[in-house]
Structures are given as C-alpha cells and as structure tokens.
C-alpha positions in Angstrom: 158.1 79.6 126.8 154.7 78.9 125.5 151.9 81.5 124.3 150.4 82.2 127.8 153.5 82.1 129.5 154.7 85.1 127.2 151.7 86.9 127.5 152.0 86.6 131.3 155.2 87.5 131.7 155.9 90.5 129.2 152.0 91.4 127.9 149.9 91.5 130.8 149.8 95.1 132.8 146.9 96.7 134.9 144.3 98.0 132.8 143.1 100.9 135.0 140.5 102.6 132.6 138.9 99.4 131.4 136.4 96.8 133.5 138.4 93.8 132.4 141.8 93.7 130.6 144.1 90.6 129.6 143.3 87.3 130.7 139.8 86.2 129.3 138.5 85.5 126.0 137.4 89.3 125.6 138.2 92.6 127.3 135.6 94.8 128.3 135.8 98.8 128.5 132.9 101.4 129.2 133.3 104.5 126.8 132.9 107.6 128.6 129.2 108.8 128.1 128.8 111.7 125.5 131.9 110.8 123.6 132.3 109.3 120.6 134.4 106.0 120.3 137.5 105.9 117.5 139.2 102.6 116.5 142.0 102.5 114.0 144.3 99.6 113.0 148.1 99.5 111.8 150.2 96.9 111.0 154.2 97.1 110.8 156.3 94.3 108.5 159.9 93.4 108.8 161.5 94.5 105.8 158.5 96.7 105.0 158.2 98.9 107.8 161.3 98.4 109.3 164.9 97.2 109.3 165.9 94.1 110.6 168.9 95.3 113.2 166.3 98.2 114.4 166.7 98.0 118.5 163.8 96.0 119.9 163.0 99.1 122.3 162.7 101.5 119.3 160.2 99.3 117.6 157.9 98.7 120.8 158.1 102.2 120.6 157.0 102.8 117.2 154.8 99.9 116.9 152.8 102.0 119.6 153.5 105.6 117.7 152.1 105.1 114.6 148.9 104.1 115.8 148.6 107.1 118.7 149.4 109.1 115.8 146.2 108.0 114.1 144.4 109.2 117.4 146.0 113.0 117.5 144.7 113.2 113.7 141.3 113.3 114.5 141.5 114.8 118.2 140.9 111.6 119.8 142.2 110.8 123.6 144.1 107.2 123.4 142.3 105.0 125.9 142.7 101.2 124.5 145.0 99.2 122.5 145.3 95.4 121.3 148.4 94.0 120.4 149.0 91.1 118.3 152.5 89.6 117.4 154.0 87.2 115.1 157.3 86.3 115.9 159.8 84.3 114.7 161.0 82.7 117.9 160.6 83.6 121.9 163.6 85.0 122.6 162.9 86.6 125.9 165.5 89.1 125.7 163.9 90.8 122.6 160.5 90.5 124.0 161.3 92.6 127.2 162.9 95.3 125.5 160.2 95.3 123.0 157.5 95.5 125.5 159.5 97.9 127.6 159.6 100.0 124.7 155.8 99.8 123.9 154.4 100.1 127.5 156.6 103.3 128.3 154.9 104.8 125.5 151.5 103.7 126.5 152.0 104.9 129.9 153.0 108.6 129.3 149.3 108.4 127.3 147.3 106.5 129.9 146.9 103.7 127.3 146.1 100.5 128.7 146.8 97.5 126.6 143.3 95.1 127.0 144.2 92.3 124.7 145.5 90.8 121.6 147.5 87.5 120.3 150.8 86.3 119.7 151.5 83.2 117.1 155.2 82.1 115.6 155.9 83.5 111.9 157.8 86.5 110.1 157.9 89.4 112.2 154.8 91.3 112.3 153.5 93.4 114.6 149.8 94.8 114.6 148.2 97.2 116.8 144.2 98.3 117.1 143.9 101.5 119.4 140.5 102.8 120.5 140.2 106.5 121.6 137.0 108.9 122.5 136.2 112.5 121.2 133.4 114.4 122.9 130.5 113.9 120.6 130.6 115.7 117.4 133.7 117.3 117.7 136.4 114.9 115.7 138.5 116.3 113.4 137.9 114.5 110.1 139.6 114.8 106.7 136.1 115.6 104.7 135.7 119.2 106.7 138.5 121.6 105.2 137.0 124.8 103.9 138.1 127.0 100.9 140.2 130.0 102.5 141.7 127.5 104.9 145.2 128.0 106.3 147.1 124.7 105.9 149.7 124.0 108.8 152.2 121.3 109.3 153.8 120.5 112.8 157.7 119.4 113.7 159.8 119.2 110.6 159.4 117.0 107.7 161.8 114.5 105.6 164.3 113.3 108.8 162.9 109.8 108.4 162.7 109.9 105.1 166.2 110.7 104.5 167.3 107.9 107.2 165.7 105.1 105.2 167.3 106.8 101.8 170.6 106.7 103.2 170.5 103.3 105.0 169.0 101.8 101.2 171.3 103.7 98.9 173.7 105.8 100.8 173.3 108.6 98.3 174.8 111.4 100.4 177.6 112.1 102.6 175.3 113.2 106.0 177.0 114.7 109.1 176.9 111.8 112.0 174.9 114.4 114.2 172.3 114.8 111.2 172.2 111.2 110.6 171.4 110.9 114.4 168.4 113.2 114.4 167.0 111.6 111.6 167.4 107.9 112.8 165.6 109.3 116.0 162.8 110.7 114.2 162.8 107.5 112.2 162.8 104.8 114.8 161.0 107.0 117.6 158.5 109.6 116.1 156.5 111.8 118.7 153.0 111.0 118.3 151.3 114.6 118.2 148.5 113.7 120.6 148.4 116.8 122.7 148.6 119.0 119.9 145.2 116.7 118.2 143.5 117.3 121.2 144.2 120.9 121.3 142.9 121.5 117.8 139.3 120.6 118.8 137.1 123.3 117.8 139.9 124.9 116.5 141.2 123.1 113.4 138.4 122.1 110.4 140.3 119.1 109.6 143.5 116.9 110.2 145.5 113.8 109.3 148.7 112.4 110.4 151.9 112.3 107.7 152.6 109.0 107.5 153.1 108.4 103.4 154.3 112.0 102.8 152.9 115.6 103.1 151.6 115.7 99.2 149.9 112.2 99.4 148.2 112.5 103.0 147.3 116.5 102.4 145.7 114.3 99.1 143.6 112.5 101.3 142.1 115.7 102.7 141.5 117.6 99.5 139.7 114.4 98.0 137.3 114.0 100.8 136.6 117.8 101.4 136.2 118.4 97.7 138.6 121.3 97.4 142.1 122.0 96.4 145.4 123.7 97.4 148.5 125.6 96.8 151.4 124.4 99.2 153.9 127.1 99.5 157.3 124.6 99.4 159.9 127.3 100.9 157.3 127.3 103.7 157.5 123.3 104.4 159.5 122.8 107.6 162.6 120.4 107.5 166.0 120.0 108.8 168.6 122.9 108.7 170.9 120.4 106.7 168.1 119.2 104.0 166.9 123.3 103.9 170.3 124.2 102.6 169.8 122.2 99.2 165.9 122.2 99.5 165.2 121.7 95.8 167.8 118.6 95.9 165.9 117.1 98.6 162.2 118.4 97.7 160.7 114.5 97.5 162.4 113.7 100.5 160.8 116.6 102.3 157.5 116.8 100.6 156.7 113.2 99.6 159.4 110.9 101.7 156.7 109.6 104.6 157.2 108.4 108.0 157.0 111.7 109.9 153.9 111.2 111.8 153.3 114.8 111.9 150.0 116.6 111.5 148.9 118.3 108.6 145.6 120.2 109.3 143.6 123.0 108.2 142.1 125.9 110.0 140.3 129.6 109.4 142.4 132.5 109.0 140.6 133.6 112.4 142.4 130.9 114.1 146.2 132.1 113.5 147.2 133.8 117.1 145.3 131.2 119.2 147.5 128.3 116.8 150.6 130.3 117.4 150.1 130.4 121.1 149.6 126.8 121.3 152.3 126.1 119.6 154.3 128.2 122.4 152.4 126.0 125.1 153.2 122.5 123.7 156.9 123.5 122.5 155.6 122.2 119.0 157.0 124.2 115.8 153.2 124.8 113.7 153.9 126.4 110.3 151.7 127.2 107.8 152.8 126.1 104.3 149.7 126.9 102.3 145.9 127.3 101.8 143.0 125.4 100.8 141.1 127.1 98.1 137.7 126.2 96.0 139.1 125.1 92.9 139.7 121.7 93.0 143.8 121.9 91.5 146.6 121.0 93.9 149.7 123.3 93.4 153.1 122.7 94.7 154.5 125.7 94.0 157.8 128.2 94.9 158.0 132.0 95.6 157.4 133.0 92.2 154.7 130.4 92.1 156.6 128.3 89.8 155.5 124.8 90.2 158.0 122.6 91.5 158.1 119.2 90.0 158.0 115.6 91.6 158.3 112.5 90.1 156.6 110.7 93.0 153.8 112.3 95.7 154.4 109.8 98.6 154.9 106.3 99.8 153.1 103.2 97.8 152.1 100.3 99.5 151.7 98.5 96.4 
C-alpha cells in the first residue's frame, strides 16, 4: 500500500464544514464571520508520550483528544484538523483501528480532517487543529484577576498513577482502580463543552497536560499574579485521596490529566455550580488568585506542602 492509497482508504472523509478537504495541494476553509480563529499543534512520540503496547484505537482517540483539549482551554469550537503520521510500516490492521479511534472522536465534536501527511519513520503522530470563538471572547492565560477563584474539572492524578505504575511498579493498586487510571491515560475526555460554556463566565483557563502546578503557573506568569492552592481541595480518585500526602506529586504535578483549570470571579460561583450539574462534570474550587505574586500549595492549617517538582519537563 503506497502513501496515496493509505490516505484514500483510511483518512479521507467528507469534510462537511470545509470548502475543500483532503485531495488537493491544500485545503480551503471559510472561517465564520465575526469570529477569531484558533490554531494549535501537538505531537505524540512513542516512548515519550505513549507506551508501545497501547491499542491503536486508544492512540487514535488520544492523538485527537489532546488537541481538542487545547481548544477547550480557550473556549473554542473545534472545526478542522490536519493529521501527520510517521509510521514504521503500513500495517493495515493497525492503521484501520487507529483511524477508527481518531475519527470516532472527531465525529463527536463535528470536526473535519482536511489534510496532513504520511511518511515512514519512528511512530510519531502530529495534529494541527483549528477552532473558533466569537471575536474577542476567547479564554486566555493572561486574564486572571486578583480575587478570582481557581477551579478544576474532573479528577487529577489518575493518568500519572497509571504511568508511574507501568514504569516502576511502586504500588499495589486494586485492579478496578488501575482500570480507571488506564482509561484516563489512554482515552482522556476533552472538556470542549465546558470550555465553550465558560465564555463570558471565566476570566482565564488552561488545560492540565503537564500537571496542575505547572500549568496554573503559566496563567500566573502571564497574568502577573500569584495564587494560594488548597491541597486538600484538589479533586482526585478516592483511592489516591486516602493517602493524599504520599501521592502529592502525582495529584498536583503528574500531568496527562487533560482537565481544565480556570479562574472566575466570586460572583460566578452559583453559575459554575449549575454548569457542573448541566454538563455532568465535576467542578471543584481549589484556590484563589492574589495580587501578591507568590504561589503557595498549602494544607488546611496553611502550612506548605512540599513538592520535589512542579510538573512534567519536556527536555
């Protein structure tokens, strides 16, 4: 199977929201009037971002999910994506399962794949995604304000626990808990609906890919503010919560969560609580933004919780 047969068979789908999709030298799209266009790229490399034995369907899902999460963090509606793959070999079964996982999630979000590239090489997957927000309304990292509440969606630490267990076998984890952790690692849920619903409600947002402390830190730097984060409030799995101190770094700095962290004014609390119910998505208040630029992870007695690192380091 050559490159063009591979693309035609597994990656050419009707692009309902594009003028021209896969099949020419470039795609043609027509952005919505009075909207801003968002563009983001993420790359996944075998051995660095995923284990070699992950199922191709799950890998297809995650390859797109991590990009959808970037759109969610800005409140953007995902519209189009281009997919580039380096494949060690043209294994039809593997490619078929991968594309099924990828396109199943794309269809859930009304996303069209409008191009990309394939080549032979070490397994590497790269997506560039395009989305839209009404002009001037995007959630940004530089808009947090002193007095804002800090919120987190979902539960943190499950994916990081799955990775640590796979690499080091440090803990005796019940099978049902490990299954939940693996699900979170391999098939994260991008919070696109939440992100869109936060437009006009939240001040700033970011997705949690490298760990809460690291990613919240980007908001704090860009917004020129500080924060107090309440360690006991950070949502996690009950099994981790039983020994929260022992798993402090997994919960706060483990990464691969793909949940949203956002800041919003005190006056938005009731609306955010209602939004949590409407979306069936747990939203937890975990801290506050302050004008003092210091950042503290503190317990109920306001004593510091020590961490040896604040998040995933790429190099």
